[in-house]
C-alpha positions, 0 to 999 in steps of 0.5 A: 894280770896287772892292767896298768902294765898291759896299758903301758905295753900297748902305749909303748907299742903304739908310740914306737909304731907312730915314731917309725911312721913319722920317720918314714913319711914326714915329707909325704902328704897323705890323701884321703884315700890312704886314710880310707884304707887305714880305716878299712884295715882298722875295721878288719883288725881283731887284735887289741894291740894292732887295733890301737896301732892302726887307730893311731896311724889313721888319726895321724894321717887324718891330722896331716890332711888338707882341708880339701882332703878332709872334705873328701874323707867325710864324703867317703865316710858317707858313701863307704861306711854307711849301713848296708841296705841289704842286711837292713832289708833282710833284718826288717823282713825277719822282724816283720815275721817274728816280732821278738827281741832277738829279731829287733836286735838284729835289725838294730845292729843292721841299721848302725852305720859302719862309721860308728864302729870306726869311731869306736875303734879310733877312740882306742888310740892314745888321745883318741877321744880328743882327736875325734872331738877335733875331727867333729870340729872339722866336720861342723865347719863343713856342714854349712856348705855340705849339709849332706854330711849331717849323718856323720854328725849324728853318729858323733852326737850319738857316740859322744852322748853315750860316752859323756853322760852325767855319770861321767862328769865330775863337778869340782869347785873352780876358784883363782887357785885352780890350775888351768888344766885339771 
């Protein structure tokens, strides 16, 4: 199957979906609760096209939040999208019994906050990486006054570190003739 065709199809679907939403909700101001619901729907989604559309919708809602609503959203990320203690405890007990790679992997998976999977799925949207970097910028501005949000920054740092490594970078000579955006 032609992957370029498939990518263009997904982009057209998400752009059309975004245009319809803008027409419907241009005058309404979203709150963090709407964004949390959109994020939960995104995590429950299992289709590629629907995940892209849901990620685009969630990021569009985030962009329209006020600074106070963004702060509330980050607080909800801490509370509602953290790792669950029950599965962590169970995986740790299983690892204590049988110290093998399989039980270690289950423990590792149980310890990962749901936020990280949410960020991975938000990254599916067109310009998702750019929007996540802007989201982290908003978070960093809040960290001085709300240091309890540092775990979210750790999640961003972990994911960005795995997404943007030295193998990802391309070094190019920059001179006066280099376009501003390359």
